[in-house]
N, C-alpha and C positions, 0 to 999 in steps of 0.2 A: 503494500499500500504506500508506497515510498513518494511515486510519485503524485500519489494526490494529498499530501503532507503540505496543509495551509491552505487545500482548495475550500471550496464552498459547494456545501449539499444540502437539498432540498429534499425533506422526509416528509410525505404524505399521512395522514393519518399514523401522527408520528405518538398518540398520548399511549397508545397499549398493543399490545401483541408484536406482532412483527415490526412495524415501524417503530416501536419503541425498541426493542432488540436491535432493529438492524438502528437505529440514528445513535445509541449510547457504541457499541459498536465501531463508528466511523470517527466518530468524537474522539476515543480514543486511541485511534489508528491518524490521529494527529488532525483531522478535518474541521473544518468549522461549518455544525451543523446546525439549520434553520427546520426544525420541526413544527409541523403546523398540524393541527387540528380543532377541532370545536371545545375541546375541555383543556384548553395551554397550562391550567395549573399542572395538571400531571407533567405536562414536558418540562416546565420549571424545574421541578420536584429531581426528574430524572437529569436534569442538569448537574446538579450536585452530586450525582455518583460517578462522572468523568475521572478517569485514574488515568486517561493517557495526556496527551498533551494539547487535542482539542478543545473546543468547547459547541455545548449545546443551547440556542435559543428557541426559545418558546414562541411561536405567535396564535392567537385566537384567527383561526379562517374556518370558515365553512366553505366547501369546496365545490357545493350545488350553487352558488351565487356568485358570477363572475366580478361582482364590484370588489367583494372578500380577496380576491386570487388575486385583480392585479394590485389592490392595494397593497397586498403582501408583497408579491413581486415587487414592487417597485421602491417598498422600504426595503427588500434583500443588493435593490437594484444602488438602492441612496449608501446602503451602510457594507455593501462588501462588494459593488460594482457588478454584479450579477453570480448565475448559477453555472459552477461543474460539471455538478452530477445532479442525476435527477431519478428518486425512488420513487417511482409510484403507489404508493399501496392502499389511500385512500377508496375503501367500498364498502357497501349496502347490499343483503339479501332479506327479501321478503321472502318468508318462507309461508308459502301461498300456492293453490293452484292455480293456474294461467286462467280458466276458467272463472276462480272465483274473486279474482285482485281485482281492484278500486283501478281506475285510468291510473290514480296519485300513487300507488306500487311499481305499473310501469314507468312512468314520468320520473319519479326519484329515484328510482334503479337508474336510468338511464343518464339523468341527469349528474349523478355522481361516480359510477360508473364508467361512460365512455363523454359523455360531454365534456365534465372537467378535466377530462383525459386531455381530450383535443385542445381544451382548455391551454393546459399546464406547459404542455406541452411544445405548442406551438412559440410561446415566451420564453419558455428557455431556451429552445433553439434560438431566437436571437439575441440573448446573450449569451451564448456560446460561440453564437458567428461572430459576436464583436470583442469577446476576448481573445478572434482569433489562436486559443489554444482547442487540444482535444477535449474531449467531454463523451460523457456516458450517461447513458437515460435505460434505466433498468422500470419493465412497467407486471408488477406483482396481477399475474395475471391466475388461473386455476385449472385443477385438469378438468371439471368442468366445461374450458374453454377449447379441450379436446375431442373429449367425448362424455358422452351421457350417459352414466351407466344403468342395467334395467335392474330396478327394483320394486319394491311391491306396493312404496308408496311413491308416487314420483312428486315430492313436495319444491321443486326445484325454482317454478317461476318461470319470471324472468331473466334469472341472474345467469344462467348459461347463453343467454341469448345477448347480454351484456359482454359478455367474458369470447364468446366468439365473435363481435363487432372490437374485441383487441387485438385478437388475431390479425385479421385483414391492417386496422390499423398503421401495428408496427409494423407487418411486412410492407407497406406502403413507403410509411415514414421512412425505411432505412432503403429503400432503391431512389427516394425522394434524395437522400442525406450521399448517398453515393453518386447520383447525376448530380446534386452542386457540390461535389467533392471537398464534402464538411469531412475534417474527423473524431465522426463523434457517432460510436460504437449505440447500438440497442440488442436491448436483449428482454426477451421474455422469458420470466419464468412462473413455472408451473405445479403449486405444490397442492401434493393429496390434503388431505384433513390436517388442519394444525390444530394445535392445543388450544385456543383463543378463545375472546366471547364470544367469535362469531358463532360459535360452532353449539352455544348456548341456546341457539332457537333449531335446534334436531329435540326431536324426541329422546328423551335423557337412555334411556337404556337402548337405541341403537347407539348413539353419540358413544355412550361407555362399550360397546363391544368391539366398533372397529381401533382397528390399530391408527395412532393418529405420529403426528410430528410435532417437534417441538418448534418453535420460533426460531430457537438461535439454529436448527437445522437450515434454515431457507437464510437466516443473514450467512452461515455459511456461506452456502452458494453464490449469495450473491458478492461476496469476496473476493469469493473466488474469481469472478465474472468482472468485476474491479481492477483485479492485478493480474489479467492477459494483459501478454506483450504487446504495442503496436499493431503488429505481423497478425493478429491471430486475435477472432471477434467470436463470441458466444453468444450466436443469434436468438436460441431455444435453449431453456433447460426443465424438465420436470423432475420432482421431488418427490416421491414416494414412498411412504414407510415399509420397513420388512413385515411380513406377515407373522403373528405371535401360533 
């Protein structure tokens, strides 16, 4: 992680789970980390746990609100000059049948999981281009963005649809950056079930019997991708728990 020492990372959804774990790891690796979430006070607490040479700054931001996104990114530009690494982790899951969902469930899911990702990536790429340096964008996807398992009660809602949309988004983005000759890598990370607050929406008996990853497992995979040399890129990585 030496090449990222002193560089700026933006981590969305940094108040808990994977976002919290990766924000701390990046700061301990020497990066200046801006963690954003609706519960910014939890990120402020996290900043006191940094043992490395970096720092964590917590900013309150609802990524479903474009005005708040832009205010946050403009603050980063004023304070640090822009973003070098984006960890796009924020996401929501409505645990309902599609046929029994409200329109607001569809809208909220796509606003956070897809639209906010598009807006943040667009703005961060501007920063990376202005800094005339290499950058890296990591999009936290899901195994549900690769395949839909056949289960007895398919309460996936439109969450997989939003994750499949991110597959198309990241591939088109990768081709755009290559066409524009920008030294920016794009990596999609597809975790299986991770022990986070998000899985609490599942029926408890199901969640208990399925094998699960820990947030640190996903963080380790992200760090591995960030450590790749300039001539190597990891476009997509799937991380699954071993069966017990």
